[in-house]
C-alpha positions as CSV (number, residue, x, y, z in Angstrom):
1,M,123.8,110.5,93.4
2,M,122.9,109.0,90.1
3,K,120.1,110.2,87.9
4,L,119.8,106.7,86.9
5,F,117.5,103.8,86.3
6,K,113.8,103.8,85.9
7,S,113.2,102.2,89.3
8,A,114.9,101.2,92.5
9,F,114.5,97.6,91.4
10,A,116.4,98.1,88.2
11,L,119.2,99.8,90.1
12,L,119.5,97.0,92.6
13,A,119.4,94.4,89.8
14,A,122.1,96.2,87.9
15,L,124.4,96.3,91.0
16,T,123.8,92.6,91.6
17,F,125.5,92.0,88.3
18,A,128.1,94.7,88.7
19,G,130.9,92.3,89.4
20,A,129.8,89.6,87.0
21,A,132.1,88.5,84.3
22,S,129.5,86.9,82.1
23,A,129.5,87.8,78.4
24,A,127.3,90.8,77.6
25,A,125.2,90.8,74.5
26,V,126.0,93.7,72.3
27,E,122.6,94.8,71.1
28,E,121.5,98.3,70.2
29,G,118.7,99.4,72.4
30,E,119.4,96.8,75.0
31,T,123.1,97.0,76.1
32,Y,124.0,100.2,74.3
33,R,122.3,103.1,72.5
34,A,123.4,105.0,69.4
35,I,123.9,108.7,69.9
36,N,121.9,110.6,67.3
37,P,123.4,112.6,65.8
38,P,126.9,111.3,66.4
39,Q,129.2,113.8,68.1
40,A,132.6,115.0,67.0
41,V,135.6,113.5,68.9
42,A,138.5,115.4,70.4
43,T,141.2,113.2,69.1
44,D,142.8,112.9,65.6
45,N,145.5,110.4,66.5
46,G,143.8,107.4,64.9
47,K,142.6,106.0,68.2
48,I,139.0,105.4,69.2
49,E,137.8,107.9,71.8
50,V,136.3,106.3,75.0
51,I,134.7,108.6,77.5
52,E,133.7,107.8,81.1
53,A,130.9,109.9,82.4
54,F,131.2,110.0,86.1
55,S,130.6,112.0,89.3
56,Y,132.5,112.1,92.5
57,G,129.2,111.9,94.4
58,C,128.3,108.6,92.7
59,S,129.1,105.6,94.9
60,H,128.9,103.3,91.9
61,C,131.6,105.4,90.1
62,H,133.7,104.9,93.2
63,R,133.2,101.2,93.0
64,F,133.8,101.2,89.3
65,E,137.1,103.0,89.5
66,P,139.4,100.0,90.3
67,V,137.6,98.0,87.6
68,L,138.2,100.7,85.1
69,E,141.8,101.1,86.1
70,R,142.4,97.4,85.5
71,W,140.7,97.7,82.1
72,L,142.8,100.6,81.1
73,K,146.0,98.8,81.9
74,S,145.0,96.2,79.2
75,N,143.3,98.5,76.8
76,G,144.7,102.0,77.4
77,D,147.1,101.9,74.4
78,K,144.2,101.0,72.1
79,V,141.9,104.0,72.9
80,E,142.0,107.7,73.7
81,F,140.5,107.7,77.2
82,V,138.7,110.8,78.5
83,R,136.9,111.5,81.8
84,L,133.8,113.6,81.6
85,P,132.1,114.9,84.8
86,A,128.4,114.4,84.5
87,I,126.3,117.4,85.6
88,F,122.7,117.0,86.5
89,N,122.5,119.5,89.3
90,Q,124.5,122.2,91.2
91,Q,126.3,119.8,93.5
92,M,127.5,117.8,90.5
93,E,128.7,121.1,88.9
94,L,130.9,121.6,91.9
95,F,132.3,118.1,91.5
96,A,133.0,118.9,87.9
97,R,134.9,122.1,88.9
98,V,137.0,120.0,91.3
99,Y,137.9,117.6,88.5
100,Y,138.8,120.2,85.9
101,S,140.8,122.2,88.5
102,L,142.9,119.1,89.1
103,E,143.2,118.6,85.4
104,A,144.4,122.3,85.0
105,L,147.1,121.6,87.6
106,D,148.1,118.3,86.2
107,A,147.1,116.7,89.5
108,V,144.4,114.2,88.6
109,E,146.6,111.2,89.5
110,K,147.4,112.7,92.9
111,A,143.8,113.4,94.0
112,H,141.2,111.7,91.8
113,L,140.9,108.5,93.9
114,P,141.4,110.2,97.2
115,I,138.4,112.4,96.5
116,F,136.2,109.4,95.9
117,D,137.6,107.8,99.1
118,A,137.0,110.9,101.1
119,I,133.4,111.1,100.1
120,H,132.4,107.5,100.1
121,L,134.7,105.9,102.7
122,Q,135.6,108.7,105.1
123,K,132.2,110.4,104.7
124,R,133.8,113.8,104.8
125,N,131.7,116.9,104.4
126,L,132.8,118.4,101.1
127,T,130.4,121.1,99.8
128,T,132.6,124.1,99.3
129,D,135.7,125.1,97.3
130,E,137.6,125.5,100.6
131,Q,136.8,122.1,101.9
132,F,137.9,120.5,98.6
133,A,141.1,122.7,98.7
134,D,141.9,121.3,102.1
135,L,141.5,117.8,100.9
136,V,143.5,118.0,97.8
137,A,146.3,119.8,99.7
138,E,146.6,116.7,101.8
139,H,147.6,114.9,98.6
140,G,150.2,117.3,97.4
141,V,148.1,119.8,95.4
142,D,148.9,123.5,95.9
143,R,145.9,124.9,97.8
144,K,146.1,128.4,96.5
145,K,146.5,127.3,92.9
146,F,143.6,124.9,93.3
147,L,141.3,127.6,94.6
148,K,142.3,130.0,91.9
149,A,141.6,127.3,89.2
150,M,138.2,126.5,90.7
151,R,136.7,129.8,89.5
152,S,139.0,130.4,86.5
153,P,137.8,131.0,82.9
154,F,139.5,127.7,81.9
155,V,137.4,125.7,84.4
156,D,134.3,127.7,83.5
157,T,134.7,126.8,79.9
158,K,135.4,123.1,80.7
159,V,132.3,122.9,83.0
160,N,130.1,124.5,80.4
161,R,131.4,122.2,77.8
162,A,130.8,119.1,80.0
163,S,127.2,120.2,80.7
164,E,126.6,120.6,76.9
165,L,128.1,117.3,76.1
166,G,126.0,115.6,78.7
167,K,122.9,116.8,77.0
168,R,124.2,115.9,73.5
169,Y,125.1,112.3,74.7
170,R,121.9,112.2,76.7
171,I,123.7,110.8,79.7
172,E,121.1,109.3,82.1
173,A,123.4,107.3,84.4
174,T,126.8,107.4,86.1
175,P,129.0,105.7,85.3
176,S,128.4,105.6,81.6
177,M,130.8,105.0,78.7
178,I,130.7,106.8,75.3
179,V,132.5,105.2,72.3
180,H,133.8,107.6,69.7
181,G,130.9,110.0,70.0
182,K,128.5,107.4,68.5
183,Y,127.4,105.0,71.3
184,I,126.7,105.1,75.0
185,T,126.3,102.3,77.5
186,N,125.9,102.0,81.3
187,P,125.7,99.1,83.8
188,G,121.9,99.2,84.0
189,M,121.3,98.6,80.3
190,G,120.4,95.0,80.1
191,R,121.6,94.7,83.7
192,I,125.1,94.0,82.4
193,G,127.1,95.5,85.3
194,F,130.5,97.0,85.2
195,N,132.3,94.1,83.4
196,G,129.5,93.7,80.9
197,M,129.6,97.4,80.1
198,L,133.4,97.2,79.4
199,Q,132.8,94.2,77.2
200,V,130.3,96.2,75.2
201,V,132.8,99.0,74.9
202,E,135.5,96.6,73.7
203,T,133.2,95.3,71.0
204,L,132.2,98.8,69.8
205,V,135.8,100.0,69.9
206,A,136.8,97.0,67.6
207,Q,133.8,97.8,65.4
208,E,134.8,101.4,65.0
209,A,138.5,100.6,64.4
210,K,137.5,98.7,61.3
211,T,136.0,101.8,59.8
212,M,139.1,104.0,60.3
C-alpha cells in the first residue's frame, strides 16, 4: 500500500531495521531530506510541528502506530503533532475521507486504531463509505453523522489540502515524518527503521527549537 522504496530489496531491508534501537545518523540526503521550499506550519504556539504522513491501507503504518504512541507519550508536550493522510490514488483518498470524518466528529481516538486493526488483522473488506460507517459505529461513532461527514464540504476541503500538501512535501513513503515544514524522513532512508526515523525527528526538532 506504500508508494515507497526504489526496490523490493530496499523495502525488506528497511523493515529488517524497523524495530532496531541503534542510533541513526542525521545526515541530509541520507536519513532526511530538506523540503524546498519550506512550507508554512499550522501552529503559532511556539511548538515545533511534527506531521505523520500515513495511510490506513499501509501495513507499516499499522505496525508503526504503537511505536509512535510511545514516542508521543514522551515527546508530545514538546511538539505540535499532526496526522496527514497520504493520497497517492483513489483508494487512499477514501482512507483520507475516513480519517477527516473522524476528526470532524472528534472521534479519532475511538476509531483510529480499530480501523487499522480491521484492515490488517481482521482482513475486513472496507471499500465503501457504508462499510466504514458500519465499522466505526461498532466503536461508538454515530453512523449517520459519519456518513454525512464523509461527503461534506469540510472533508472535501481537508482531503484536497492533504493531497496538495503531499505534493509540496514530496511524500514518497508511508509512514513519513515532516518536521516544521522543512524536513522529511521515512524508515527507508538510510534503512533507519521506525526508531531511527524518530531519532532523526528528535534531532531536527531540537535543531528547530534553537531557532525560535
